[in-house]
Backbone as CSV, one residue per row, in Angstrom:
resi,resn,N_x,N_y,N_z,CA_x,CA_y,CA_z,C_x,C_y,C_z
1,MET,102.536,83.694,83.980,101.316,84.352,83.567,100.728,83.538,82.424
2,SER,99.482,83.176,82.563,98.821,82.397,81.521,98.401,83.312,80.368
3,LEU,98.142,82.700,79.221,97.751,83.476,78.039,96.441,84.238,78.250
4,PRO,95.387,83.619,78.794,94.157,84.392,79.028,94.366,85.580,79.971
5,MET,95.210,85.400,80.992,95.490,86.502,81.912,96.243,87.621,81.187
6,ALA,97.204,87.267,80.361,97.960,88.266,79.602,97.050,89.028,78.639
7,ILE,96.160,88.317,77.969,95.220,88.969,77.044,94.297,89.909,77.816
8,GLY,93.810,89.467,78.971,92.930,90.314,79.784,93.636,91.575,80.270
9,ILE,94.860,91.436,80.721,95.616,92.606,81.187,95.871,93.557,80.031
10,TYR,96.267,93.018,78.869,96.513,93.884,77.707,95.233,94.589,77.289
11,TRP,94.115,93.886,77.298,92.824,94.464,76.912,92.478,95.668,77.803
12,VAL,92.622,95.501,79.107,92.314,96.583,80.046,93.281,97.753,79.857
13,VAL,94.566,97.459,79.714,95.565,98.518,79.508,95.276,99.269,78.205
14,TRP,94.892,98.544,77.155,94.624,99.181,75.855,93.459,100.158,75.959
15,TRP,92.378,99.751,76.621,91.215,100.631,76.723,91.494,101.844,77.608
16,ILE,92.208,101.659,78.707,92.557,102.796,79.558,93.436,103.771,78.782
17,THR,94.389,103.232,78.022,95.265,104.080,77.227,94.485,104.810,76.138
18,LEU,93.525,104.126,75.513,92.714,104.772,74.470,92.001,105.995,75.024
19,PHE,91.375,105.853,76.182,90.656,106.999,76.742,91.601,108.103,77.207
20,ALA,92.841,107.774,77.482,93.826,108.798,77.824,94.321,109.513,76.575
21,VAL,94.388,108.813,75.443,94.945,109.375,74.201,93.888,110.135,73.397
22,LEU,92.630,109.794,73.516,91.588,110.397,72.682,91.570,111.929,72.669
23,PRO,91.753,112.632,73.767,91.661,114.091,73.709,92.844,114.791,73.047
24,PHE,93.966,114.108,72.843,95.161,114.761,72.289,94.926,115.234,70.859
25,GLY,95.240,116.477,70.595,95.202,117.020,69.242,93.820,117.314,68.691
26,VAL,92.794,117.262,69.505,91.440,117.512,69.013,91.210,119.011,68.919
27,LYS,90.743,119.433,67.754,90.343,120.834,67.565,88.862,120.841,67.230
28,THR,88.146,121.725,67.883,86.701,121.785,67.665,86.394,122.483,66.351
29,GLN,85.162,122.314,65.917,84.722,122.994,64.691,84.732,124.504,64.883
30,GLN,84.483,124.948,66.098,84.504,126.378,66.380,85.924,126.927,66.241
31,GLU,86.920,126.188,66.718,88.313,126.621,66.599,88.766,126.673,65.147
32,GLU,88.268,125.747,64.348,88.643,125.695,62.934,87.753,126.591,62.069
33,GLU,86.712,127.150,62.666,85.759,128.031,61.978,85.132,127.359,60.761
34,SER,84.785,126.099,60.921,84.097,125.358,59.855,83.023,124.478,60.485
35,ILE,81.945,125.108,60.917,80.876,124.405,61.612,79.952,123.758,60.594
36,VAL,79.781,122.449,60.697,78.887,121.699,59.818,77.468,121.895,60.324
37,PRO,76.526,122.264,59.436,75.144,122.448,59.881,74.592,121.179,60.527
38,GLY,73.903,121.348,61.649,73.300,120.230,62.367,74.195,119.648,63.445
39,THR,75.416,120.181,63.623,76.307,119.701,64.676,76.583,120.834,65.645
40,THR,77.080,120.478,66.817,77.418,121.504,67.790,78.782,122.102,67.468
41,GLU,79.009,123.287,67.984,80.285,123.962,67.738,81.445,123.240,68.401
42,SER,81.148,122.485,69.455,82.212,121.796,70.188,82.547,120.420,69.612
43,ALA,81.882,120.025,68.536,82.187,118.735,67.904,83.580,118.798,67.293
44,PRO,84.305,117.686,67.290,85.658,117.715,66.731,85.639,117.978,65.230
45,HIS,86.630,118.739,64.789,86.766,119.019,63.361,87.261,117.768,62.639
46,ARG,88.354,117.201,63.116,88.888,115.931,62.616,89.333,115.129,63.831
47,SER,88.929,113.877,63.881,89.253,113.096,65.081,90.617,112.419,65.010
48,LEU,91.157,112.184,63.816,92.451,111.508,63.639,92.472,110.165,64.359
49,ILE,91.385,109.403,64.221,91.217,108.186,65.008,92.272,107.135,64.693
50,TRP,92.707,107.014,63.441,93.686,105.974,63.101,95.035,106.249,63.756
51,LYS,95.435,107.505,63.809,96.682,107.845,64.501,96.568,107.567,65.997
52,LYS,95.403,107.843,66.556,95.197,107.614,67.981,95.157,106.127,68.299
53,LEU,94.574,105.325,67.413,94.567,103.881,67.631,95.974,103.314,67.550
54,LEU,96.781,103.822,66.625,98.172,103.378,66.528,98.962,103.787,67.767
55,ALA,98.794,105.030,68.198,99.485,105.495,69.404,99.043,104.691,70.621
56,THR,97.759,104.396,70.717,97.240,103.597,71.825,97.877,102.219,71.847
57,THR,97.981,101.604,70.680,98.563,100.263,70.604,100.036,100.280,70.996
58,LEU,100.784,101.268,70.530,102.207,101.340,70.853,102.435,101.600,72.344
59,VAL,101.689,102.531,72.900,101.836,102.833,74.327,101.387,101.638,75.167
60,SER,100.316,100.986,74.763,99.832,99.821,75.501,100.844,98.684,75.483
61,CYS,101.522,98.496,74.357,102.559,97.458,74.291,103.682,97.758,75.281
62,ALA,104.083,99.019,75.367,105.148,99.388,76.308,104.697,99.197,77.757
63,VAL,103.479,99.616,78.064,102.965,99.464,79.429,102.805,97.983,79.773
64,PHE,102.297,97.194,78.816,102.142,95.765,79.069,103.495,95.089,79.265
65,ALA,104.489,95.503,78.490,105.832,94.940,78.661,106.358,95.226,80.065
66,ALA,106.120,96.412,80.573,106.543,96.745,81.936,105.795,95.897,82.963
67,ILE,104.499,95.735,82.771,103.705,94.907,83.687,104.188,93.456,83.635
68,TYR,104.441,92.948,82.437,104.925,91.574,82.278,106.271,91.394,82.973
69,TRP,107.142,92.373,82.801,108.454,92.282,83.432,108.317,92.219,84.958
70,VAL,107.466,93.078,85.507,107.288,93.104,86.961,106.653,91.807,87.453
71,MET,105.672,91.290,86.718,104.954,90.112,87.190,105.717,88.803,86.969
72,VAL,106.493,88.718,85.882,107.089,87.430,85.522,108.607,87.413,85.665
73,LEU,109.270,88.436,85.204,110.719,88.390,85.095,111.471,89.023,86.261
74,SER,110.852,89.944,86.982,111.579,90.625,88.052,111.579,89.782,89.320
75,PRO,112.568,89.994,90.161,112.607,89.255,91.418,111.641,89.804,92.462
76,VAL,110.971,90.909,92.171,110.042,91.505,93.123,108.715,90.751,93.059
77,THR,108.218,90.343,94.213,106.924,89.664,94.304,106.080,90.349,95.364
78,LEU,104.846,89.934,95.463,103.977,90.492,96.498,104.482,90.137,97.895
79,ASP,105.212,89.034,98.005,105.755,88.642,99.300,106.844,89.589,99.786
80,ASN,107.417,90.403,98.889,108.442,91.365,99.278,107.861,92.630,99.898
81,ILE,106.557,92.814,99.789,105.917,94.016,100.318,105.538,93.761,101.768
82,PRO,106.028,94.587,102.683,105.707,94.352,104.096,104.230,94.610,104.392
83,LEU,103.738,93.972,105.419,102.376,94.112,105.938,101.303,93.499,105.040
84,LEU,101.681,92.768,104.016,100.714,92.038,103.199,100.749,90.572,103.611
85,PRO,99.644,89.879,103.466,99.684,88.448,103.778,100.587,87.727,102.779
86,LYS,101.140,86.616,103.207,102.033,85.854,102.340,101.215,85.036,101.344
87,PHE,101.600,85.118,100.081,100.939,84.379,99.021,101.804,83.180,98.657
88,GLU,101.215,82.017,98.588,101.952,80.821,98.230,101.584,80.384,96.827
89,GLN,102.578,79.952,96.081,102.366,79.464,94.725,101.756,78.067,94.783
90,PRO,100.746,77.784,93.948,100.201,76.422,93.918,101.210,75.474,93.273
91,LEU,101.178,74.240,93.690,102.112,73.254,93.167,101.708,72.730,91.845
């Protein structure tokens, strides 16, 4: 796996993980009973964005490590999957 490919895969995994982590722990202003004038009741009370960014990075590292293991270190290749065309490595 080349470095640009690894960076691209990590980038995509990080963003997908971020959107999966964002809703965790969010409490609305209505739930906290502290509505700021000029905002909707469903706006988040506190977003805890730094904790979510840290969690996203940690989970993304684990997911990327699994992807790296499957793509580079494991003996499983696309050629092991039946009914797929055979892929040949360039010389």
